[in-house]
N, C-alpha and C positions, 0 to 999 in steps of 0.2 A: 512473408517467409524469407529466411536468411539462407544464403547457401554459401560455403566455404570449404574447400578442398575436398568437393565431392559429397560433403554432409550437408542435409537439409534440416534447417530449425524452424519448428511451428513456434512463432513468439507470441504469447499472451502478454500483454503490457496490463498487469492486474491492479494498477494504482496509477490513475491520472485524472486531470481534471480539465473543466472547460469553464474558467473562472470569470467574473466580472470584477475586476478591482478599480473600474474607472473613476474618477474624479466625481463624476455624476452619481455614482453608487454609495459614496462615502455618506454616512448618517451624520445629519446635521448635529453639532454638538460634540460628536465624537470622531470628528476627522482625523484628530492625532492617531487615534487607535487603527484606523482604516489604513492610513497611511504607513503607520509603524509595521503594521503585519505585513502588506506589500512590501515594504522597504527591506524587512527580515528576508523575505522570499528572494528577492532581488539579490541580496548578498549571498545566500546559497548558490545563486545562478552564477556567480562568479568563480564557483569551484570548479566549473567544466572547463574543457579546453578553450582559450580565449578566441578561436575561429567560431565557435559556436554561440558567443555571446550576442544578446539582442539590447537594442537601446530601450531605456525605460518605458518610454510612451508605447513601445509595441508589446511589452511585457504586461502592462496593465490588463490588457483585453485584447486575445486574439480572435480571428474571424473563424467561421466555419471552414472557410478554404485553406487557411492556415494550418488548423489543425488536421484536417484530411491530408494534407500534403506532408506535413512533419513526421505524423505518427504512420500513416499507411504508404504513402507514395514513396516516401524517402526513408522512413524509420524501420522498415522490415516487419512492423506489426500485422499479425492476423487477425487479432481479436483484442480489443482493449475494453477494459472495465472501469467507468466511472465511479470515483468514489465521493459522494455528496457530502458537502461541508456548507452549513447555512451561515453562521456567523452573522446573525442578524443585528446583534448587539451594536455592531459597527457598520455593517452592510445593509443599506435600506431594502434592498431586494434580494439580499443574501448573496453570498460569494461564489457558491459553486453548488447550485440547488439542483435538486431532482428533476424539477419542472425544467430546468434549461438544459439539463444533461440528457433527460428523457426524451425531448423533443428532438435533438440530433439523434439518439439512438433509435428512434422510430424512422427517420430516414434512411439510416444505415443499419438495419436489423442484423445484418450478417457479420457485421463489423465490430458494433458497439453494444454493450451491456451496461445498464445505468442501474447502479446500486443506490439504494435510499439511507436514511439516518434516522436515528431517533436520539431524544433527550428525556431521560426519565423524569428529570424535572417539570416536564410538562403534564405528567399526571394523566389523567382520563382523557382529556382532549387529545395528548400526544399518543395514546393508546389507540384511540380511534382514527387518528390520521395515519399511523402505521398501518392498520387494517385497509384502509381506503388505497394507500400507496401500493401496498402488496397486490391488492386485485387490480389495480389500473396499470400497474408496469410490471406485474409478473416479477416480484422482487425475488431474487436468490441470494441477496446480501446486503449488507447495511454497513455503513461506516460510523463509527462512534468518535467523538471527540471528547475526552472526559476532563479536559481542562477547559473547554468552552465556557466563556461567561455567559450568564443568564439575567434575564430582567429581574428576577427574583432577588439578584444580590449575589448568588452564588458564584464562585470562581472556579467550581469543579465538582466531580462527582466520583464515586468508585463503582466498578462493575460489582462489587459485593453489597451495593446498597440495596435495601429491601425493593425500592422503586426501580432500580435496574434489573432485578430478578422478575420482577413483573413483565418488563419489557422483553426480557430474555425468554421468558415462558410464552409470551404472545408471539415473538418471532418463530419460536420451535413450533408452535400451534399452526402458525401461517406457513410453514414449509421455507422459512428464511434459514438457511443452513450456515451461512458464512458470515461470521461477525468479524469485520475489520476494524481495529482499534488501533488509533495513533498511541503509540507508546515508544517515545524516543526523543529527539532533538526538540527543544521548545522553540517557540516562536514568539516573539514579544507581541503583545504584553501579556501573554498568558504565563501561568506559573510552573516552573520546571517539575516541581513534585507532585503535580497533578498529572504528569505523563509517566510517572512510575509504574512499571509493570507489577508492582506487588499485589494487585488485586487480581490478576489473570488467573493463577492456578487455583483459587478456590472456585471461581465462577466456571472453569474449564473442567473441574471434577465434577461440580454440581450439575452441568450441562453437557454431557458426554456425547450427546448427538449433534450437537453444534460444533462447526470448526471455528477456532478463534485463530485469526491471521494477524498476527501483531506486526503493524506496519512500521518500519524502521528498526525493526527486531531490538526495541528497547535501548539503543545506543543513545549515549555513552556507557550506559550500565550493562555491558555485553555479557561479562560473567554471571552477574545475577539473571540475567533473562536466560542464558543457557542451562544453567543448573536448576531452573525452573522448568523450562519448555522440555527438557530431556525425560522429565516425569510424566508429562501430560501428552498423551499421543495424539489429542486433538488440538494442539496448539502447534501453530506454523510461523515461521520467521518471513514477513515481507521485505525484500530486500531493496526497495524503493529508499533512497538517501544512502544506503550502505554502498550500493554501486555509485549512483550519480553523484553523492558528495564526496566519495573516499577514494574510488579507483584512479583518478586523474590526481587530484590535489592532495591525498594523503596516501600514497601507495602501501607504505609499511604498515599503517593503521589498518588500512583495508586488507592486508594479509591477515593481519590479526584476527579482525574481526570475522571475516569470511571463513578462517580457520576453524575458529571456536564454533562456529554455525554448523561447519560440515561435520566437525568430530562429534560434538555434543546433539545437535538436532537432527542432522542428517539431510542428505542430498535430497530425500522425498518429500522434505517438508519445509522447502525454501521457495520463494516465489520471487519473479522479477516484477518490478514496477520502475517505469522511466520517471514518476513523478512529473510528468508534463503537466503544465508547460513551466516548471521550474527548471526542467533541462528535457532536450529532446531525446528520442530513445536512438537514434541511428549510432552514435558514438559510443554510446553504452552497449548496445548489442554487439558491434564490433569489437569492442576492447574486450568484452566479456568473453567472446569465443575465443580471442587469441591470448586470453590471460592463462597464466601459470604461476603457482606460488613461488615465490623467490627461491634461488639456490643458496639458502642460507641455514645455518645449523638452528637459528632460533625458530625457523618454521619447519623443521625437519619431521615434528611430530603430527602435523596437520596433515589431513587426506589430501591426496593429488587430484585435480580436476580432470577427470576423463570427458571424452565427448558425450557420452550418456549422462554424466553430471550436469554438465552444461545445457543439454536439452530438456533435462527435467527441469531445471532452474528457470529457463528462460520460456518456457511454456506448457510443458507435459503435466507439471503438478498442479498449476492452476485449471489447466483444462480438464484434470480429474475433479477438481472441487465445484466446477460449473458445468460437467456434464458437455463438454465441447466435442465436437467429432474431428479427430485429429487425421489428415491424410496419411495414407498407408507409407509413403515415403519420409515422414517425418516421425514415425513410430519407433520405439525400441523392439528388437528382435526378441529380447529376454529381458527379464527383470534383473537389475543389478542390486549388490547388496548395500544395504545403507550404512551410517557411520556405526563405528564400535560403541558409541555411548548410547545406542538404541537398546542394548542389551539390558540398560539400567530400567527399561520401562517394563520388560517382560520378566525380570527378577521378582 
């Protein structure tokens, strides 16, 4: 929990990892891809305040003790959600697997939730695995990497592919309501166009009982994302990378991205994610609570950030998605209105 000026914030880190990018896990013959991937992440790491930077060796693989300290003891997070990512094409044991995340979540069930993952290119075997994972881990969400390379030679898929619909139907059947899809900045060697959010609106329309949390809010294609998301009431913007990657390093662009999201998508459909361990949550939570739109004419038509807005984004919105119990002192006394753009959904 974070407290500032007498206000208490229930913090849900809805997008974080416990990865293993150690050299021992680099797949033989594909080391260049394993190294390139984590090197790209390490480049993003440099966008944080210099005093928060880690050395490269520490960055490759943190310990359980590191994570619990960085996220919960120092980072103000009340509940964190692992977003599992396998990447077995170039990591032998997987990069950030449900098995690794789930083991830690079982040790700290009051603090950690482990989401699963699926890849429609895995066919029937993948459907069976999803069903097993749902039962074993009580899955409430899954993370999708539509640009992930596959052993069959494919370098991506779309949410609208017939096979993807089979998996979304299975998720719905299993009670997995939260679909977290990476749609935003590319990571080498994946292809930028495979991260386009062009396939989101059709899937969201066809599966209205599912919540589509679009991680990284489709940046840098922010206008395209916002004009799609305003029409789809079950589409949310995950603000990982938006806050961690832009708030410190690109403050003017951050104001634009956040302003567009607030105006079109609305404060009720934005979620916070530190993207640990790309970055730690402490400076992001502190900075966001202190943040206000620049006093500049070019930002004048964007909504202002109220305390209620910040509480929703930092934790209350994700708490609703995951049915989390929020302490009374962190709740809002009344519902606050959403962004003007939400009128377009009701029209």
